[in-house]
C-alpha positions as CSV (number, residue, x, y, z in Angstrom):
1,M,-35.0,12.2,-49.8
2,S,-31.2,12.8,-50.8
3,F,-28.2,15.0,-50.1
4,F,-27.5,17.6,-52.7
5,Q,-24.3,19.7,-53.2
6,A,-24.6,23.2,-54.6
7,A,-22.7,23.4,-57.9
8,A,-23.7,26.8,-59.3
9,F,-26.0,29.6,-58.6
10,D,-28.3,31.9,-60.4
11,R,-28.4,34.5,-57.8
12,G,-32.0,35.6,-57.1
13,R,-33.3,33.0,-59.1
14,G,-32.1,29.3,-58.2
15,I,-29.4,27.1,-57.6
16,L,-28.0,24.1,-59.6
17,L,-27.7,21.1,-57.2
18,R,-25.7,17.9,-57.9
19,N,-27.6,14.7,-55.9
20,L,-24.7,13.0,-54.1
21,L,-26.3,9.7,-54.3
22,T,-27.6,9.6,-57.8
23,D,-25.1,11.7,-59.5
24,E,-27.8,13.8,-61.2
25,E,-28.1,17.6,-61.7
26,H,-31.3,19.7,-60.9
27,F,-31.7,23.4,-61.3
28,V,-34.1,24.4,-58.3
29,V,-35.9,27.6,-58.5
30,D,-35.4,29.0,-55.0
31,P,-34.4,32.9,-54.9
32,I,-33.7,32.8,-50.9
33,F,-31.2,29.7,-51.2
34,S,-29.8,31.1,-54.4
35,D,-28.3,34.0,-52.2
36,A,-27.9,32.3,-49.0
37,L,-26.0,28.8,-49.6
38,P,-22.3,28.9,-50.0
39,L,-20.8,27.0,-53.1
40,R,-20.2,23.4,-52.6
41,C,-22.2,23.0,-49.4
42,V,-24.5,20.1,-48.8
43,V,-28.0,19.9,-47.8
44,I,-30.6,17.2,-47.4
45,G,-33.9,17.5,-48.9
46,R,-36.4,16.3,-51.2
47,L,-37.3,18.0,-54.6
48,I,-40.5,18.0,-56.6
49,E,-41.1,19.0,-60.2
50,F,-44.3,20.8,-61.3
51,A,-44.9,22.2,-64.8
52,G,-41.1,21.8,-65.7
53,I,-40.0,23.7,-62.6
54,T,-38.0,21.9,-59.9
55,M,-38.4,23.2,-56.1
56,F,-37.5,21.9,-52.8
57,D,-40.4,19.9,-51.3
58,A,-38.4,19.7,-48.0
59,V,-35.0,20.6,-46.9
60,G,-33.1,20.3,-43.7
61,P,-31.9,23.4,-41.8
62,R,-28.3,22.4,-41.2
63,V,-25.9,22.8,-44.2
64,F,-22.8,21.0,-44.3
65,G,-19.4,21.9,-45.7
66,P,-18.0,20.1,-48.7
67,G,-15.8,17.9,-46.6
68,W,-18.9,15.9,-45.8
69,V,-19.3,14.7,-49.2
70,R,-17.0,11.7,-49.0
71,E,-18.6,10.9,-45.4
72,I,-22.0,10.9,-47.0
73,V,-21.1,8.8,-50.0
74,S,-19.4,6.3,-47.9
75,A,-22.4,5.9,-45.5
76,A,-24.6,5.2,-48.4
77,N,-22.0,2.6,-49.8
78,D,-21.3,1.1,-46.1
79,D,-24.6,1.4,-44.2
80,F,-27.2,0.8,-47.0
81,D,-25.1,-0.9,-49.5
82,L,-25.9,1.7,-52.2
83,T,-23.8,1.7,-55.3
84,I,-23.5,5.1,-56.5
85,P,-25.4,6.1,-58.7
86,A,-28.3,5.0,-56.7
87,T,-31.7,4.5,-58.2
88,H,-34.7,6.6,-57.0
89,A,-36.3,3.5,-55.8
90,Q,-33.5,2.7,-53.5
91,L,-33.4,6.3,-52.2
92,A,-37.1,5.9,-51.4
93,E,-36.5,2.7,-49.6
94,F,-33.7,4.3,-47.4
95,A,-35.3,7.7,-47.0
96,T,-35.8,7.3,-43.1
97,E,-32.6,6.1,-42.7
98,L,-30.9,9.0,-44.5
99,I,-33.0,11.4,-42.4
100,H,-31.6,9.4,-39.4
101,L,-28.2,10.1,-40.6
102,Y,-28.6,13.4,-41.1
103,R,-30.1,13.9,-37.6
104,D,-27.3,12.3,-36.0
105,W,-24.6,14.3,-37.8
106,S,-26.5,17.5,-36.9
107,A,-26.6,16.8,-33.2
């Protein structure tokens, strides 16, 4: 589970996402999001890879504007003592807390 920022689109096919907490980029095959999400918006989600294709396993319904990037990274540093780029093990350890942050910010 992590926060991802929309970096680029291949309309009708997928979206290039940058993981705000690991600083990795992933091309996610999702025709619907490729047409619906605004550039630089932020979503929370979990990605899975199967047969060389990356897709969303879970995604939160609320989209945050690009102004939230600093808040998200700051919360990860301050609340969870994560140094960016975080490891996947650290993200797994704090998945529940990340969901709680998302829920609180979505209220």
